[in-house]
ZADO-1210 file (C-alpha; in nm, 4 decimals, padded with zeros to 6 digits):
<atoms>
<atom x="13.3696" y="10.3591" z="11.6308" code="MET" pos="1"/>
<atom x="13.2273" y="10.0394" z="11.4638" code="PHE" pos="2"/>
<atom x="13.3119" y="09.8722" z="11.7752" code="LEU" pos="3"/>
<atom x="13.1136" y="10.1504" z="11.9453" code="VAL" pos="4"/>
<atom x="12.8447" y="10.1094" z="11.7194" code="ARG" pos="5"/>
<atom x="12.8313" y="09.7053" z="11.7440" code="GLY" pos="6"/>
<atom x="12.8516" y="09.7107" z="12.1030" code="ALA" pos="7"/>
<atom x="12.5783" y="09.9322" z="12.0940" code="LYS" pos="8"/>
<atom x="12.3540" y="09.7507" z="11.8622" code="ASN" pos="9"/>
<atom x="12.4271" y="09.4697" z="12.0863" code="GLY" pos="10"/>
<atom x="12.3037" y="09.6300" z="12.3689" code="LEU" pos="11"/>
<atom x="11.9885" y="09.7688" z="12.2163" code="ILE" pos="12"/>
<atom x="11.8630" y="09.4080" z="12.0824" code="TYR" pos="13"/>
<atom x="11.9259" y="09.2469" z="12.4253" code="LEU" pos="14"/>
<atom x="11.7326" y="09.5185" z="12.5874" code="LEU" pos="15"/>
<atom x="11.4707" y="09.4651" z="12.2996" code="VAL" pos="16"/>
<atom x="11.4846" y="09.0643" z="12.3565" code="ARG" pos="17"/>
<atom x="11.4652" y="09.1505" z="12.7396" code="GLY" pos="18"/>
<atom x="11.1188" y="09.3688" z="12.7071" code="LEU" pos="19"/>
<atom x="11.0093" y="09.0788" z="12.5047" code="LEU" pos="20"/>
<atom x="11.0712" y="08.8206" z="12.7329" code="ALA" pos="21"/>
<atom x="10.8961" y="09.0066" z="13.0345" code="VAL" pos="22"/>
<atom x="10.5861" y="09.1086" z="12.7914" code="SER" pos="23"/>
<atom x="10.4960" y="08.7780" z="12.8571" code="ARG" pos="24"/>
<atom x="10.4222" y="08.8121" z="13.2256" code="LEU" pos="25"/>
<atom x="10.2753" y="09.0964" z="13.1971" code="VAL" pos="26"/>
<atom x="09.8301" y="09.1295" z="13.1442" code="PRO" pos="27"/>
<atom x="09.7467" y="09.2364" z="12.8396" code="GLY" pos="28"/>
<atom x="09.6472" y="09.6068" z="12.9295" code="SER" pos="29"/>
<atom x="09.9346" y="09.6821" z="13.1342" code="TRP" pos="30"/>
<atom x="10.1557" y="09.5914" z="12.8285" code="LEU" pos="31"/>
<atom x="09.9803" y="09.8162" z="12.6086" code="VAL" pos="32"/>
<atom x="10.0178" y="10.1311" z="12.8801" code="ARG" pos="33"/>
<atom x="10.4044" y="10.0069" z="12.9211" code="LEU" pos="34"/>
<atom x="10.4430" y="10.0311" z="12.5342" code="PHE" pos="35"/>
<atom x="10.2535" y="10.3392" z="12.5040" code="GLU" pos="36"/>
<atom x="10.5354" y="10.4710" z="12.7832" code="GLY" pos="37"/>
<atom x="10.8090" y="10.3778" z="12.6968" code="LEU" pos="38"/>
<atom x="10.6939" y="10.5608" z="12.3008" code="GLY" pos="39"/>
<atom x="10.6475" y="10.8346" z="12.4974" code="ARG" pos="40"/>
<atom x="10.9709" y="10.8375" z="12.6708" code="ALA" pos="41"/>
<atom x="11.1375" y="10.7498" z="12.2924" code="GLY" pos="42"/>
<atom x="11.0061" y="11.0862" z="12.1639" code="ALA" pos="43"/>
<atom x="11.2733" y="11.2786" z="12.4052" code="HIS" pos="44"/>
<atom x="11.5517" y="11.0758" z="12.3910" code="LEU" pos="45"/>
<atom x="11.5658" y="10.9848" z="12.0371" code="ALA" pos="46"/>
<atom x="11.7084" y="11.2934" z="11.9650" code="ARG" pos="47"/>
<atom x="11.7383" y="11.2812" z="11.5882" code="TYR" pos="48"/>
<atom x="11.4675" y="11.1423" z="11.5049" code="GLU" pos="49"/>
<atom x="11.2855" y="11.4254" z="11.7257" code="ARG" pos="50"/>
<atom x="11.5008" y="11.7063" z="11.4844" code="ARG" pos="51"/>
<atom x="11.3394" y="11.5375" z="11.1900" code="ARG" pos="52"/>
<atom x="10.9862" y="11.5159" z="11.2957" code="ALA" pos="53"/>
<atom x="10.9637" y="11.8707" z="11.4007" code="LEU" pos="54"/>
<atom x="11.1656" y="12.0095" z="11.1010" code="ARG" pos="55"/>
<atom x="10.8860" y="11.8274" z="10.9008" code="ASN" pos="56"/>
<atom x="10.5428" y="11.9556" z="11.0928" code="LEU" pos="57"/>
<atom x="10.6723" y="12.2981" z="11.0600" code="ALA" pos="58"/>
<atom x="10.7383" y="12.2728" z="10.7204" code="ALA" pos="59"/>
<atom x="10.4063" y="12.0633" z="10.6096" code="SER" pos="60"/>
<atom x="10.0416" y="12.2139" z="10.5686" code="GLU" pos="61"/>
<atom x="09.9940" y="12.2060" z="10.8831" code="LEU" pos="62"/>
<atom x="10.2413" y="12.4574" z="10.9973" code="ARG" pos="63"/>
<atom x="10.2742" y="12.3401" z="11.3584" code="LEU" pos="64"/>
<atom x="10.5680" y="12.4381" z="11.5903" code="GLU" pos="65"/>
<atom x="10.6779" y="12.4958" z="11.9406" code="GLY" pos="66"/>
<atom x="10.4983" y="12.3648" z="12.1938" code="ALA" pos="67"/>
<atom x="10.1591" y="12.1512" z="11.9783" code="LEU" pos="68"/>
<atom x="10.4352" y="12.0500" z="11.7409" code="ALA" pos="69"/>
<atom x="10.6054" y="11.8565" z="12.0576" code="ARG" pos="70"/>
<atom x="10.2919" y="11.7379" z="12.2108" code="ARG" pos="71"/>
<atom x="10.2373" y="11.5584" z="11.8398" code="VAL" pos="72"/>
<atom x="10.5003" y="11.3940" z="11.8061" code="TRP" pos="73"/>
<atom x="10.4994" y="11.2439" z="12.1365" code="SER" pos="74"/>
<atom x="10.1705" y="11.1685" z="12.1011" code="HIS" pos="75"/>
<atom x="10.2838" y="10.9931" z="11.7789" code="ALA" pos="76"/>
<atom x="10.5678" y="10.7580" z="11.9415" code="LEU" pos="77"/>
<atom x="10.3465" y="10.6749" z="12.2440" code="ALA" pos="78"/>
<atom x="10.0889" y="10.5650" z="11.9407" code="HIS" pos="79"/>
<atom x="10.3893" y="10.3332" z="11.7798" code="VAL" pos="80"/>
<atom x="10.4285" y="10.1733" z="12.0954" code="GLY" pos="81"/>
<atom x="10.0792" y="10.1444" z="12.2313" code="ARG" pos="82"/>
<atom x="10.0764" y="09.9955" z="11.8349" code="SER" pos="83"/>
<atom x="10.3770" y="09.7735" z="11.9267" code="LEU" pos="84"/>
<atom x="10.1946" y="09.6490" z="12.2520" code="GLY" pos="85"/>
<atom x="09.8775" y="09.5618" z="12.0934" code="GLU" pos="86"/>
<atom x="10.0693" y="09.3031" z="11.8275" code="CYS" pos="87"/>
<atom x="10.2488" y="09.1604" z="12.1041" code="LEU" pos="88"/>
<atom x="09.9392" y="09.0615" z="12.2893" code="VAL" pos="89"/>
<atom x="09.7903" y="08.9474" z="11.9356" code="LEU" pos="90"/>
<atom x="10.0986" y="08.6926" z="11.9503" code="LEU" pos="91"/>
<atom x="09.9707" y="08.5207" z="12.2805" code="ARG" pos="92"/>
<atom x="09.6699" y="08.4514" z="12.1325" code="GLY" pos="93"/>
<atom x="09.3492" y="08.3146" z="12.3342" code="GLY" pos="94"/>
<atom x="09.1402" y="08.5314" z="12.5226" code="ARG" pos="95"/>
<atom x="09.3529" y="08.8680" z="12.5278" code="GLN" pos="96"/>
<atom x="09.3957" y="08.8826" z="12.1118" code="ALA" pos="97"/>
<atom x="09.0233" y="08.8108" z="12.1046" code="ARG" pos="98"/>
<atom x="08.9752" y="09.1249" z="12.2917" code="ALA" pos="99"/>
<atom x="09.2296" y="09.2857" z="12.0579" code="VAL" pos="100"/>
<atom x="09.0716" y="09.1618" z="11.7554" code="ARG" pos="101"/>
<atom x="08.7196" y="09.2574" z="11.8672" code="GLU" pos="102"/>
<atom x="08.8300" y="09.6726" z="11.8528" code="GLN" pos="103"/>
<atom x="08.8841" y="09.5840" z="11.5289" code="ILE" pos="104"/>
<atom x="08.5913" y="09.7036" z="11.2676" code="THR" pos="105"/>
<atom x="08.5778" y="09.7745" z="10.8785" code="PHE" pos="106"/>
<atom x="08.4454" y="10.0685" z="10.6463" code="SER" pos="107"/>
<atom x="08.1413" y="09.9435" z="10.5060" code="PRO" pos="108"/>
<atom x="08.1951" y="09.7783" z="10.2266" code="GLY" pos="109"/>
<atom x="08.5761" y="09.6767" z="10.2599" code="GLY" pos="110"/>
<atom x="08.5644" y="09.3335" z="10.2922" code="ILE" pos="111"/>
<atom x="08.3479" y="09.2520" z="10.0066" code="GLU" pos="112"/>
<atom x="08.5955" y="09.4620" z="09.8147" code="THR" pos="113"/>
<atom x="08.9019" y="09.2504" z="09.9295" code="LEU" pos="114"/>
<atom x="08.6894" y="08.9263" z="09.8131" code="ARG" pos="115"/>
<atom x="08.6265" y="09.0744" z="09.4987" code="GLY" pos="116"/>
<atom x="08.9778" y="09.1655" z="09.4269" code="ALA" pos="117"/>
<atom x="09.0945" y="08.8369" z="09.5163" code="LEU" pos="118"/>
<atom x="08.8216" y="08.6734" z="09.3246" code="ALA" pos="119"/>
<atom x="08.9401" y="08.8362" z="09.0297" code="GLU" pos="120"/>
<atom x="09.2537" y="08.6034" z="09.0299" code="GLY" pos="121"/>
<atom x="09.5399" y="08.8224" z="08.9520" code="HIS" pos="122"/>
<atom x="09.6373" y="08.8542" z="09.2977" code="GLY" pos="123"/>
<atom x="09.6014" y="09.2288" z="09.5126" code="VAL" pos="124"/>
<atom x="09.8295" y="09.4902" z="09.5855" code="VAL" pos="125"/>
<atom x="09.7477" y="09.6530" z="09.9383" code="LEU" pos="126"/>
<atom x="09.9123" y="09.9863" z="10.0026" code="THR" pos="127"/>
<atom x="09.8879" y="10.1730" z="10.2760" code="GLY" pos="128"/>
<atom x="10.1147" y="10.3342" z="10.5380" code="ALA" pos="129"/>
<atom x="10.2944" y="10.3958" z="10.8218" code="HIS" pos="130"/>
<atom x="09.9991" y="10.5438" z="10.9963" code="PHE" pos="131"/>
<atom x="09.7205" y="10.3523" z="11.2908" code="GLY" pos="132"/>
<atom x="09.8550" y="10.0249" z="11.3445" code="ASN" pos="133"/>
<atom x="10.0164" y="09.8613" z="11.0045" code="TRP" pos="134"/>
<atom x="10.0801" y="09.5637" z="11.1882" code="GLU" pos="135"/>
<atom x="09.7448" y="09.5442" z="11.3440" code="LEU" pos="136"/>
<atom x="09.6155" y="09.5823" z="10.9413" code="LEU" pos="137"/>
<atom x="09.7782" y="09.3549" z="10.8036" code="VAL" pos="138"/>
<atom x="09.7191" y="09.0853" z="11.0606" code="SER" pos="139"/>
<atom x="09.3232" y="09.1415" z="11.0251" code="ALA" pos="140"/>
<atom x="09.3298" y="09.1467" z="10.6381" code="LEU" pos="141"/>
<atom x="09.5724" y="08.8025" z="10.6509" code="ALA" pos="142"/>
<atom x="09.2701" y="08.6621" z="10.8750" code="MET" pos="143"/>
<atom x="09.0185" y="08.7480" z="10.5961" code="HIS" pos="144"/>
<atom x="09.2517" y="08.5847" z="10.3511" code="THR" pos="145"/>
<atom x="09.2913" y="08.2671" z="10.5154" code="GLU" pos="146"/>
<atom x="08.9785" y="08.0952" z="10.4190" code="ALA" pos="147"/>
<atom x="09.0767" y="08.0742" z="10.0709" code="SER" pos="148"/>
<atom x="09.4320" y="07.9859" z="10.2010" code="GLN" pos="149"/>
<atom x="09.5566" y="08.3122" z="10.0259" code="THR" pos="150"/>
<atom x="09.9409" y="08.4471" z="10.1511" code="GLN" pos="151"/>
<atom x="09.9779" y="08.7957" z="10.2470" code="ILE" pos="152"/>
<atom x="10.3856" y="08.8673" z="10.1739" code="HIS" pos="153"/>
<atom x="10.4615" y="09.2761" z="10.3266" code="VAL" pos="154"/>
<atom x="10.7464" y="09.4091" z="10.1384" code="LEU" pos="155"/>
<atom x="10.9693" y="09.6117" z="10.3752" code="ALA" pos="156"/>
<atom x="11.3190" y="09.6812" z="10.4104" code="ARG" pos="157"/>
<atom x="11.5427" y="09.4856" z="10.6546" code="PRO" pos="158"/>
<atom x="11.7048" y="09.6912" z="10.9881" code="SER" pos="159"/>
<atom x="12.0369" y="09.7965" z="11.0344" code="TYR" pos="160"/>
<atom x="12.0984" y="09.5421" z="11.2079" code="ASP" pos="161"/>
<atom x="12.0352" y="09.1663" z="11.1161" code="PRO" pos="162"/>
<atom x="11.9063" y="09.0828" z="11.4439" code="ARG" pos="163"/>
<atom x="11.6249" y="09.2573" z="11.4392" code="PHE" pos="164"/>
<atom x="11.5086" y="09.1644" z="11.0854" code="SER" pos="165"/>
<atom x="11.5442" y="08.8289" z="11.1543" code="PHE" pos="166"/>
<atom x="11.3171" y="08.8967" z="11.4925" code="LEU" pos="167"/>
<atom x="11.0703" y="09.0918" z="11.2556" code="LEU" pos="168"/>
<atom x="11.0254" y="08.8537" z="11.0115" code="GLU" pos="169"/>
<atom x="10.9337" y="08.5731" z="11.2732" code="ARG" pos="170"/>
<atom x="10.6791" y="08.8259" z="11.4984" code="LEU" pos="171"/>
<atom x="10.4996" y="08.8689" z="11.1588" code="ARG" pos="172"/>
<atom x="10.4939" y="08.4991" z="11.0220" code="ALA" pos="173"/>
<atom x="10.3372" y="08.4273" z="11.3950" code="ARG" pos="174"/>
<atom x="10.0834" y="08.6803" z="11.2886" code="LEU" pos="175"/>
<atom x="10.0458" y="08.5119" z="10.9616" code="GLY" pos="176"/>
<atom x="10.2035" y="08.7225" z="10.7046" code="CYS" pos="177"/>
<atom x="10.5538" y="08.6469" z="10.5272" code="ARG" pos="178"/>
<atom x="10.8093" y="08.9009" z="10.4725" code="THR" pos="179"/>
<atom x="10.9821" y="09.0206" z="10.1056" code="ILE" pos="180"/>
<atom x="11.2982" y="09.2401" z="10.2002" code="TRP" pos="181"/>
<atom x="11.4385" y="09.4998" z="09.9846" code="VAL" pos="182"/>
<atom x="11.7685" y="09.4223" z="09.9412" code="ARG" pos="183"/>
<atom x="11.9126" y="09.6839" z="09.6029" code="GLY" pos="184"/>
<atom x="11.8274" y="09.5113" z="09.2794" code="GLY" pos="185"/>
<atom x="11.5493" y="09.3884" z="09.1944" code="ARG" pos="186"/>
<atom x="11.5118" y="09.0478" z="09.3136" code="SER" pos="187"/>
<atom x="11.2154" y="09.1743" z="09.5758" code="HIS" pos="188"/>
<atom x="10.9967" y="09.2714" z="09.2346" code="LEU" pos="189"/>
<atom x="11.0460" y="08.9809" z="09.0889" code="ARG" pos="190"/>
<atom x="10.9495" y="08.8186" z="09.4422" code="HIS" pos="191"/>
<atom x="10.6464" y="09.0260" z="09.4471" code="CYS" pos="192"/>
<atom x="10.4744" y="08.9546" z="09.0953" code="LEU" pos="193"/>
<atom x="10.5502" y="08.6073" z="09.1479" code="GLY" pos="194"/>
<atom x="10.3312" y="08.6085" z="09.4536" code="ALA" pos="195"/>
<atom x="10.0636" y="08.7973" z="09.2404" code="LEU" pos="196"/>
<atom x="10.0990" y="08.5556" z="08.9416" code="SER" pos="197"/>
<atom x="09.9892" y="08.2866" z="09.1969" code="GLN" pos="198"/>
<atom x="09.7111" y="08.4988" z="09.3169" code="GLY" pos="199"/>
<atom x="09.8679" y="08.6071" z="09.6206" code="GLU" pos="200"/>
<atom x="09.8512" y="08.9315" z="09.8281" code="VAL" pos="201"/>
<atom x="10.1169" y="09.1515" z="09.8793" code="VAL" pos="202"/>
<atom x="10.0941" y="09.4690" z="10.1238" code="ALA" pos="203"/>
<atom x="10.3374" y="09.7964" z="10.0778" code="LEU" pos="204"/>
<atom x="10.3776" y="10.1049" z="10.2606" code="ALA" pos="205"/>
<atom x="10.3285" y="10.3904" z="10.0171" code="ALA" pos="206"/>
<atom x="10.5111" y="10.6521" z="10.2123" code="ASP" pos="207"/>
<atom x="10.8310" y="10.4682" z="10.2600" code="GLN" pos="208"/>
<atom x="11.1056" y="10.7521" z="10.1780" code="PRO" pos="209"/>
<atom x="11.2090" y="10.7273" z="09.8066" code="ALA" pos="210"/>
<atom x="11.5441" y="10.7580" z="09.6520" code="PRO" pos="211"/>
<atom x="11.6491" y="11.0760" z="09.5563" code="ARG" pos="212"/>
<atom x="11.5753" y="11.1332" z="09.2058" code="GLY" pos="213"/>
<atom x="11.2281" y="10.9564" z="09.2296" code="ALA" pos="214"/>
<atom x="10.9473" y="11.0687" z="09.1117" code="GLU" pos="215"/>
<atom x="10.8253" y="11.4018" z="09.2869" code="SER" pos="216"/>
<atom x="10.4420" y="11.4548" z="09.4021" code="MET" pos="217"/>
<atom x="10.2653" y="11.6799" z="09.5647" code="ALA" pos="218"/>
<atom x="10.2003" y="11.5298" z="09.9519" code="PHE" pos="219"/>
<atom x="10.1460" y="11.7735" z="10.2829" code="LEU" pos="220"/>
<atom x="10.1405" y="12.1068" z="10.1006" code="GLY" pos="221"/>
<atom x="10.5114" y="12.0178" z="09.9759" code="ARG" pos="222"/>
<atom x="10.6939" y="11.8118" z="09.6713" code="MET" pos="223"/>
<atom x="10.8185" y="11.4643" z="09.7695" code="ALA" pos="224"/>
<atom x="11.0269" y="11.2551" z="09.6003" code="PRO" pos="225"/>
<atom x="10.7479" y="10.9343" z="09.6038" code="THR" pos="226"/>
<atom x="10.7681" y="10.5428" z="09.5370" code="SER" pos="227"/>
<atom x="10.5515" y="10.4253" z="09.2434" code="MET" pos="228"/>
<atom x="10.6014" y="10.0662" z="09.3118" code="VAL" pos="229"/>
<atom x="10.2643" y="09.9128" z="09.4532" code="ALA" pos="230"/>
<atom x="10.0698" y="10.0938" z="09.1221" code="PRO" pos="231"/>
<atom x="10.3394" y="09.9900" z="08.8947" code="SER" pos="232"/>
<atom x="10.3136" y="09.6330" z="09.0256" code="LEU" pos="233"/>
<atom x="09.9730" y="09.6451" z="08.9914" code="ALA" pos="234"/>
<atom x="09.9698" y="09.7793" z="08.6669" code="HIS" pos="235"/>
<atom x="10.2394" y="09.4858" z="08.5159" code="LYS" pos="236"/>
<atom x="10.0607" y="09.1963" z="08.7046" code="SER" pos="237"/>
<atom x="09.7035" y="09.3246" z="08.6474" code="GLY" pos="238"/>
<atom x="09.6740" y="09.2604" z="08.9935" code="ALA" pos="239"/>
<atom x="09.3646" y="09.5248" z="09.1630" code="PRO" pos="240"/>
<atom x="09.5730" y="09.8269" z="09.3490" code="LEU" pos="241"/>
<atom x="09.3539" y="09.8949" z="09.7292" code="LEU" pos="242"/>
<atom x="09.4236" y="10.1525" z="09.9717" code="TRP" pos="243"/>
<atom x="09.4292" y="10.0170" z="10.3548" code="VAL" pos="244"/>
<atom x="09.4431" y="10.2293" z="10.6165" code="LEU" pos="245"/>
<atom x="09.3852" y="10.1670" z="10.9830" code="SER" pos="246"/>
<atom x="09.2968" y="10.4391" z="11.1872" code="GLU" pos="247"/>
<atom x="09.2750" y="10.4579" z="11.5863" code="ARG" pos="248"/>
<atom x="08.8790" y="10.5670" z="11.7086" code="GLN" pos="249"/>
<atom x="08.8801" y="10.6053" z="12.0627" code="GLY" pos="250"/>
<atom x="08.9542" y="10.2320" z="12.1481" code="GLY" pos="251"/>
<atom x="08.9194" y="10.0663" z="11.8290" code="ARG" pos="252"/>
<atom x="09.1035" y="10.0170" z="11.5236" code="HIS" pos="253"/>
<atom x="08.8945" y="10.1297" z="11.1970" code="HIS" pos="254"/>
<atom x="09.0253" y="09.9830" z="10.8718" code="ILE" pos="255"/>
<atom x="08.9502" y="10.1429" z="10.5114" code="ILE" pos="256"/>
<atom x="08.9601" y="09.9387" z="10.2461" code="ILE" pos="257"/>
<atom x="08.9557" y="10.1287" z="09.9068" code="GLU" pos="258"/>
<atom x="08.9565" y="10.0298" z="09.5153" code="ARG" pos="259"/>
<atom x="09.2294" y="10.2833" z="09.3800" code="ILE" pos="260"/>
<atom x="09.1846" y="10.3106" z="08.9676" code="PRO" pos="261"/>
<atom x="09.5074" y="10.1774" z="08.7628" code="VAL" pos="262"/>
<atom x="09.4244" y="10.2586" z="08.4099" code="ALA" pos="263"/>
<atom x="09.5570" y="10.0140" z="08.2417" code="ARG" pos="264"/>
<atom x="09.5365" y="10.1628" z="07.8792" code="ASP" pos="265"/>
<atom x="09.8382" y="10.4359" z="07.9428" code="LEU" pos="266"/>
<atom x="10.1697" y="10.3502" z="07.9693" code="SER" pos="267"/>
<atom x="10.3130" y="10.2068" z="08.3068" code="ARG" pos="268"/>
<atom x="10.4685" y="10.5457" z="08.4131" code="LYS" pos="269"/>
<atom x="10.1987" y="10.7445" z="08.3714" code="VAL" pos="270"/>
<atom x="09.9137" y="10.5156" z="08.5143" code="SER" pos="271"/>
<atom x="10.1381" y="10.4621" z="08.8065" code="ALA" pos="272"/>
<atom x="10.1703" y="10.8586" z="08.8676" code="ARG" pos="273"/>
<atom x="09.8199" y="10.8916" z="08.8006" code="GLN" pos="274"/>
<atom x="09.7368" y="10.6204" z="09.1054" code="ALA" pos="275"/>
<atom x="10.0584" y="10.7702" z="09.3190" code="THR" pos="276"/>
<atom x="09.8940" y="11.1106" z="09.3302" code="ALA" pos="277"/>
<atom x="09.5387" y="10.9397" z="09.4780" code="VAL" pos="278"/>
<atom x="09.7439" y="10.7645" z="09.7460" code="LEU" pos="279"/>
<atom x="09.9693" y="11.0469" z="09.8540" code="CYS" pos="280"/>
<atom x="09.5902" y="11.2630" z="09.8748" code="GLU" pos="281"/>
<atom x="09.4391" y="11.0002" z="10.0246" code="ARG" pos="282"/>
<atom x="09.6949" y="10.9501" z="10.3233" code="LEU" pos="283"/>
<atom x="09.7399" y="11.3330" z="10.3315" code="GLY" pos="284"/>
<atom x="09.4099" y="11.3481" z="10.3851" code="GLU" pos="285"/>
<atom x="09.4323" y="11.1279" z="10.7169" code="ALA" pos="286"/>
<atom x="09.7264" y="11.2446" z="10.8470" code="VAL" pos="287"/>
<atom x="09.5436" y="11.6220" z="10.8278" code="VAL" pos="288"/>
<atom x="09.2684" y="11.4490" z="11.0337" code="ARG" pos="289"/>
<atom x="09.5149" y="11.2407" z="11.2533" code="CYS" pos="290"/>
<atom x="09.8367" y="11.4090" z="11.2783" code="PRO" pos="291"/>
<atom x="09.9481" y="11.2184" z="11.6118" code="GLU" pos="292"/>
<atom x="09.8793" y="10.9065" z="11.4062" code="GLN" pos="293"/>
<atom x="10.0929" y="10.9173" z="11.1435" code="TRP" pos="294"/>
<atom x="10.5678" y="10.8249" z="11.2123" code="LEU" pos="295"/>
<atom x="10.6442" y="11.1859" z="11.1340" code="TRP" pos="296"/>
<atom x="11.0007" y="11.1020" z="11.1705" code="SER" pos="297"/>
<atom x="10.9977" y="10.9260" z="10.8334" code="LEU" pos="298"/>
<atom x="11.2630" y="11.1513" z="10.5918" code="ASP" pos="299"/>
<atom x="10.9615" y="11.1708" z="10.3794" code="ARG" pos="300"/>
<atom x="11.0685" y="11.5216" z="10.1596" code="TRP" pos="301"/>
<atom x="11.4341" y="11.4530" z="10.1973" code="ARG" pos="302"/>
<atom x="11.5996" y="11.7288" z="09.9508" code="GLU" pos="303"/>
<atom x="11.3054" y="11.8992" z="09.8394" code="ASN" pos="304"/>
<atom x="11.2613" y="12.0299" z="10.2590" code="LEU" pos="305"/>
<atom x="11.3780" y="12.3902" z="10.2942" code="THR" pos="306"/>
</atoms>
């Protein structure tokens, strides 16, 4: 079984490397369409993820089932593929990368909010979600922090295959960001606090499946184990907490930047719970507005999903 799984992972890795090699030869607009089509095909081929996504769609407050749920899931995977294609175009640089960046807009006062938070000198905690194009969002923000020589560190879980983790780390570095891997224990938290103490930025997705036994919060009409790492880091370090979201609107990416209050006069747990409730509410509103832009295959509700 181990040998079969290793061979399968190796085949997938070679396929990915082959696609990346071919992608350099394809015009940017074609590349985005190609990966969008691959994502749509993946919605049918990834059976385990498909079952979970359809279960999540039916159990959420959207109550989507049947053909409508399958359509949302297909659009969601097509959206993931399109987002990956856009990131590969960004990596090329030059005119095609500028064309992608020209599609990015920011909420009124968003950049000023980011700059003001950085000016406080305690670093900044950015928290977003697997919604819209997360990598494009972080890359766009990295461009706005380059002038102050501020580094963005992305907190992420490693892939099941170390080769994919290494590949993602290299690609993310080319987009202007460093990666802090969550490998068990608390070393990743020490790295995050160290970066914040240097006035740098830590970014993480708030919708990562949390371990069983984590604090339960209301999300899309159900209670879900929810990580409170982002507000806890902000509370402990004194860094501002910013909610960031990239929403695809037609051919553009609209980036929302909003400061989330962190009650520093309360205990870290109480303060983090209050801020996390706001974050769950913000993401829930976005998912209801554009359900096809969220990754429904995330094991977000775990054992609380019935």
